[in-house]
VEXMARTI-725402 format. One record per atom (N, C-alpha, C): residue number from 1; chain; x, y, z. Coordinates in pm, whole numbers. Layout:
N
{NUM; 'A'; {X; Y; Z}} ...
***
This chain:
108
{1; 'A'; {2593; 416; -254}} {1; 'A'; {2522; 356; -144}} {1; 'A'; {2399; 439; -111}} {2; 'A'; {2290; 376; -86}} {2; 'A'; {2166; 440; -45}} {2; 'A'; {2157; 435; 107}} {3; 'A'; {2159; 550; 170}} {3; 'A'; {2153; 558; 315}} {3; 'A'; {2009; 531; 360}} {4; 'A'; {1990; 446; 462}} {4; 'A'; {1855; 426; 514}} {4; 'A'; {1803; 555; 577}} {5; 'A'; {1681; 591; 540}} {5; 'A'; {1620; 716; 588}} {5; 'A'; {1492; 681; 663}} {6; 'A'; {1479; 737; 782}} {6; 'A'; {1357; 725; 860}} {6; 'A'; {1296; 865; 870}} {7; 'A'; {1167; 875; 841}} {7; 'A'; {1099; 1004; 847}} {7; 'A'; {988; 994; 950}} {8; 'A'; {986; 1089; 1042}} {8; 'A'; {884; 1094; 1146}} {8; 'A'; {809; 1226; 1135}} {9; 'A'; {677; 1217; 1137}} {9; 'A'; {592; 1336; 1137}} {9; 'A'; {529; 1349; 1274}} {10; 'A'; {539; 1468; 1334}} {10; 'A'; {476; 1496; 1463}} {10; 'A'; {382; 1615; 1447}} {11; 'A'; {256; 1589; 1464}} {11; 'A'; {152; 1692; 1450}} {11; 'A'; {153; 1755; 1311}} {12; 'A'; {196; 1676; 1212}} {12; 'A'; {199; 1718; 1072}} {12; 'A'; {150; 1598; 991}} {13; 'A'; {66; 1622; 894}} {13; 'A'; {19; 1514; 808}} {13; 'A'; {131; 1467; 717}} {14; 'A'; {142; 1335; 701}} {14; 'A'; {242; 1276; 612}} {14; 'A'; {208; 1316; 469}} {15; 'A'; {313; 1339; 390}} {15; 'A'; {296; 1380; 251}} {15; 'A'; {396; 1305; 165}} {16; 'A'; {346; 1242; 58}} {16; 'A'; {435; 1172; -35}} {16; 'A'; {532; 1269; -100}} {17; 'A'; {485; 1388; -134}} {17; 'A'; {571; 1488; -197}} {17; 'A'; {683; 1531; -101}} {18; 'A'; {649; 1549; 25}} {18; 'A'; {750; 1587; 124}} {18; 'A'; {847; 1472; 148}} {19; 'A'; {796; 1349; 155}} {19; 'A'; {884; 1232; 167}} {19; 'A'; {985; 1228; 53}} {20; 'A'; {938; 1251; -68}} {20; 'A'; {1024; 1250; -185}} {20; 'A'; {1132; 1358; -175}} {21; 'A'; {1093; 1476; -130}} {21; 'A'; {1188; 1587; -116}} {21; 'A'; {1292; 1555; -10}} {22; 'A'; {1250; 1494; 100}} {22; 'A'; {1343; 1457; 206}} {22; 'A'; {1445; 1355; 154}} {23; 'A'; {1398; 1254; 81}} {23; 'A'; {1490; 1154; 25}} {23; 'A'; {1590; 1220; -70}} {24; 'A'; {1544; 1316; -148}} {24; 'A'; {1633; 1389; -239}} {24; 'A'; {1741; 1464; -159}} {25; 'A'; {1699; 1531; -51}} {25; 'A'; {1795; 1607; 31}} {25; 'A'; {1896; 1513; 96}} {26; 'A'; {1851; 1397; 142}} {26; 'A'; {1944; 1301; 204}} {26; 'A'; {2044; 1249; 100}} {27; 'A'; {1999; 1226; -22}} {27; 'A'; {2091; 1186; -129}} {27; 'A'; {2197; 1293; -151}} {28; 'A'; {2157; 1420; -146}} {28; 'A'; {2253; 1529; -162}} {28; 'A'; {2352; 1532; -45}} {29; 'A'; {2301; 1503; 77}} {29; 'A'; {2391; 1497; 192}} {29; 'A'; {2492; 1384; 174}} {30; 'A'; {2447; 1274; 119}} {30; 'A'; {2536; 1161; 96}} {30; 'A'; {2645; 1197; -5}} {31; 'A'; {2615; 1283; -99}} {31; 'A'; {2717; 1330; -193}} {31; 'A'; {2821; 1415; -120}} {32; 'A'; {2779; 1484; -16}} {32; 'A'; {2870; 1567; 64}} {32; 'A'; {2963; 1480; 147}} {33; 'A'; {2908; 1372; 206}} {33; 'A'; {2987; 1281; 288}} {33; 'A'; {2934; 1140; 266}} {34; 'A'; {3009; 1060; 193}} {34; 'A'; {2959; 929; 149}} {34; 'A'; {2971; 819; 255}} {35; 'A'; {3012; 854; 376}} {35; 'A'; {3024; 753; 481}} {35; 'A'; {2910; 761; 582}} {36; 'A'; {2802; 829; 546}} {36; 'A'; {2684; 831; 632}} {36; 'A'; {2631; 688; 643}} {37; 'A'; {2584; 652; 764}} {37; 'A'; {2531; 517; 780}} {37; 'A'; {2379; 515; 790}} {38; 'A'; {2319; 625; 837}} {38; 'A'; {2173; 636; 841}} {38; 'A'; {2134; 780; 867}} {39; 'A'; {2007; 809; 844}} {39; 'A'; {1958; 945; 863}} {39; 'A'; {1813; 937; 912}} {40; 'A'; {1782; 1015; 1014}} {40; 'A'; {1646; 1024; 1066}} {40; 'A'; {1604; 1170; 1055}} {41; 'A'; {1491; 1194; 990}} {41; 'A'; {1440; 1330; 972}} {41; 'A'; {1307; 1339; 1045}} {42; 'A'; {1293; 1444; 1125}} {42; 'A'; {1168; 1468; 1198}} {42; 'A'; {1110; 1600; 1150}} {43; 'A'; {984; 1595; 1109}} {43; 'A'; {909; 1715; 1069}} {43; 'A'; {803; 1733; 1177}} {44; 'A'; {801; 1850; 1240}} {44; 'A'; {704; 1869; 1346}} {44; 'A'; {656; 2013; 1355}} {45; 'A'; {547; 2026; 1425}} {45; 'A'; {497; 2157; 1467}} {45; 'A'; {525; 2164; 1617}} {46; 'A'; {617; 2251; 1657}} {46; 'A'; {652; 2259; 1800}} {46; 'A'; {529; 2289; 1885}} {47; 'A'; {519; 2218; 1996}} {47; 'A'; {407; 2236; 2088}} {47; 'A'; {456; 2314; 2210}} {48; 'A'; {459; 2444; 2196}} {48; 'A'; {507; 2530; 2303}} {48; 'A'; {427; 2659; 2300}} {49; 'A'; {410; 2718; 2415}} {49; 'A'; {339; 2845; 2417}} {49; 'A'; {423; 2956; 2354}} {50; 'A'; {554; 2931; 2336}} {50; 'A'; {642; 3028; 2270}} {50; 'A'; {644; 3014; 2119}} {51; 'A'; {607; 2897; 2069}} {51; 'A'; {613; 2870; 1924}} {51; 'A'; {474; 2876; 1864}} {52; 'A'; {453; 2963; 1767}} {52; 'A'; {323; 2968; 1700}} {52; 'A'; {292; 2834; 1633}} {53; 'A'; {166; 2796; 1631}} {53; 'A'; {127; 2664; 1580}} {53; 'A'; {142; 2650; 1429}} {54; 'A'; {157; 2759; 1357}} {54; 'A'; {166; 2750; 1212}} {54; 'A'; {311; 2744; 1163}} {55; 'A'; {406; 2718; 1252}} {55; 'A'; {547; 2709; 1214}} {55; 'A'; {593; 2564; 1220}} {56; 'A'; {693; 2533; 1139}} {56; 'A'; {748; 2398; 1133}} {56; 'A'; {889; 2396; 1188}} {57; 'A'; {926; 2283; 1242}} {57; 'A'; {1065; 2256; 1282}} {57; 'A'; {1107; 2128; 1211}} {58; 'A'; {1230; 2127; 1162}} {58; 'A'; {1284; 2010; 1093}} {58; 'A'; {1416; 1973; 1160}} {59; 'A'; {1429; 1845; 1194}} {59; 'A'; {1549; 1794; 1261}} {59; 'A'; {1611; 1684; 1175}} {60; 'A'; {1742; 1686; 1168}} {60; 'A'; {1817; 1578; 1103}} {60; 'A'; {1902; 1510; 1211}} {61; 'A'; {1897; 1380; 1217}} {61; 'A'; {1989; 1300; 1297}} {61; 'A'; {2068; 1213; 1199}} {62; 'A'; {2195; 1246; 1181}} {62; 'A'; {2277; 1179; 1080}} {62; 'A'; {2384; 1097; 1149}} {63; 'A'; {2382; 967; 1124}} {63; 'A'; {2484; 880; 1182}} {63; 'A'; {2600; 866; 1085}} {64; 'A'; {2720; 892; 1139}} {64; 'A'; {2844; 877; 1065}} {64; 'A'; {2937; 794; 1155}} {65; 'A'; {3044; 739; 1103}} {65; 'A'; {3132; 657; 1187}} {65; 'A'; {3178; 733; 1312}} {66; 'A'; {3142; 679; 1427}} {66; 'A'; {3188; 736; 1553}} {66; 'A'; {3111; 855; 1604}} {67; 'A'; {3002; 893; 1540}} {67; 'A'; {2933; 1014; 1583}} {67; 'A'; {2791; 1019; 1527}} {68; 'A'; {2706; 1093; 1598}} {68; 'A'; {2576; 1128; 1543}} {68; 'A'; {2570; 1280; 1536}} {69; 'A'; {2543; 1330; 1418}} {69; 'A'; {2531; 1474; 1396}} {69; 'A'; {2383; 1510; 1408}} {70; 'A'; {2352; 1599; 1499}} {70; 'A'; {2214; 1641; 1522}} {70; 'A'; {2198; 1785; 1474}} {71; 'A'; {2095; 1807; 1395}} {71; 'A'; {2064; 1941; 1345}} {71; 'A'; {1918; 1968; 1374}} {72; 'A'; {1893; 2078; 1441}} {72; 'A'; {1755; 2118; 1471}} {72; 'A'; {1738; 2261; 1426}} {73; 'A'; {1643; 2282; 1338}} {73; 'A'; {1615; 2416; 1290}} {73; 'A'; {1466; 2444; 1304}} {74; 'A'; {1436; 2540; 1389}} {74; 'A'; {1302; 2595; 1391}} {74; 'A'; {1321; 2745; 1403}} {75; 'A'; {1226; 2819; 1361}} {75; 'A'; {1246; 2962; 1350}} {75; 'A'; {1122; 3035; 1394}} {76; 'A'; {1145; 3149; 1452}} {76; 'A'; {1033; 3234; 1493}} {76; 'A'; {987; 3324; 1377}} {77; 'A'; {1064; 3325; 1269}} {77; 'A'; {1022; 3412; 1159}} {77; 'A'; {919; 3342; 1070}} {78; 'A'; {864; 3415; 978}} {78; 'A'; {756; 3363; 895}} {78; 'A'; {804; 3263; 791}} {79; 'A'; {934; 3253; 768}} {79; 'A'; {985; 3160; 667}} {79; 'A'; {948; 3016; 699}} {80; 'A'; {943; 2983; 826}} {80; 'A'; {916; 2845; 863}} {80; 'A'; {767; 2813; 870}} {81; 'A'; {686; 2901; 816}} {81; 'A'; {545; 2869; 796}} {81; 'A'; {529; 2776; 677}} {82; 'A'; {632; 2766; 594}} {82; 'A'; {636; 2676; 479}} {82; 'A'; {730; 2561; 514}} {83; 'A'; {677; 2439; 516}} {83; 'A'; {756; 2324; 557}} {83; 'A'; {875; 2301; 463}} {84; 'A'; {862; 2336; 337}} {84; 'A'; {972; 2316; 243}} {84; 'A'; {1088; 2412; 271}} {85; 'A'; {1057; 2533; 314}} {85; 'A'; {1163; 2627; 351}} {85; 'A'; {1230; 2581; 479}} {86; 'A'; {1151; 2533; 574}} {86; 'A'; {1209; 2480; 698}} {86; 'A'; {1301; 2362; 666}} {87; 'A'; {1260; 2274; 574}} {87; 'A'; {1343; 2162; 533}} {87; 'A'; {1472; 2211; 467}} {88; 'A'; {1461; 2308; 379}} {88; 'A'; {1579; 2362; 311}} {88; 'A'; {1678; 2420; 412}} {89; 'A'; {1629; 2498; 508}} {89; 'A'; {1717; 2559; 608}} {89; 'A'; {1787; 2454; 693}} {90; 'A'; {1713; 2352; 733}} {90; 'A'; {1772; 2245; 814}} {90; 'A'; {1873; 2165; 732}} {91; 'A'; {1839; 2137; 606}} {91; 'A'; {1931; 2065; 517}} {91; 'A'; {2062; 2143; 502}} {92; 'A'; {2054; 2274; 483}} {92; 'A'; {2175; 2355; 465}} {92; 'A'; {2263; 2349; 590}} {93; 'A'; {2201; 2352; 707}} {93; 'A'; {2278; 2341; 832}} {93; 'A'; {2341; 2202; 843}} {94; 'A'; {2267; 2099; 807}} {94; 'A'; {2320; 1962; 812}} {94; 'A'; {2437; 1948; 715}} {95; 'A'; {2424; 2005; 598}} {95; 'A'; {2531; 1997; 497}} {95; 'A'; {2658; 2066; 548}} {96; 'A'; {2642; 2183; 610}} {96; 'A'; {2758; 2253; 667}} {96; 'A'; {2827; 2167; 773}} {97; 'A'; {2747; 2107; 861}} {97; 'A'; {2806; 2025; 967}} {97; 'A'; {2875; 1901; 911}} {98; 'A'; {2816; 1840; 808}} {98; 'A'; {2881; 1725; 745}} {98; 'A'; {3012; 1765; 680}} {99; 'A'; {3015; 1880; 613}} {99; 'A'; {3140; 1928; 551}} {99; 'A'; {3247; 1950; 657}} {100; 'A'; {3209; 2011; 770}} {100; 'A'; {3305; 2034; 878}} {100; 'A'; {3357; 1902; 934}} {101; 'A'; {3267; 1807; 951}} {101; 'A'; {3306; 1676; 1002}} {101; 'A'; {3401; 1607; 904}} {102; 'A'; {3370; 1611; 776}} {102; 'A'; {3455; 1549; 674}} {102; 'A'; {3594; 1613; 673}} {103; 'A'; {3597; 1744; 689}} {103; 'A'; {3726; 1815; 693}} {103; 'A'; {3808; 1772; 814}} {104; 'A'; {3744; 1761; 929}} {104; 'A'; {3815; 1716; 1050}} {104; 'A'; {3869; 1573; 1031}} {105; 'A'; {3791; 1488; 966}} {105; 'A'; {3834; 1350; 941}} {105; 'A'; {3957; 1347; 848}} {106; 'A'; {3957; 1435; 748}} {106; 'A'; {4070; 1439; 654}} {106; 'A'; {4197; 1490; 721}} {107; 'A'; {4182; 1579; 820}} {107; 'A'; {4299; 1639; 886}} {107; 'A'; {4357; 1553; 996}} {108; 'A'; {4294; 1442; 1027}} {108; 'A'; {4347; 1354; 1131}} {108; 'A'; {4413; 1233; 1074}} 
***
């Protein structure tokens, strides 16, 4: 099953290469938990006096039966100056949460 993916860019230029990478990551998430119903990914540059303007934040909103899993990763370190690293870090957190959710579902 192909999960519907919505991608939102906030204060970041849209990129076909980044869109492609996001779709690949969502496919990998679907391999982790095949009952995902939809996924919304937000790529943004946080607008705060605490967040430097050259850093990225990536959010995943993953809908699964009975729940929405929200993952927000932004970082004060220099790693998130690269949008692909920010995406990778957020994807890894989303994958961990999906695995935990799948495990809880199996134990009930």
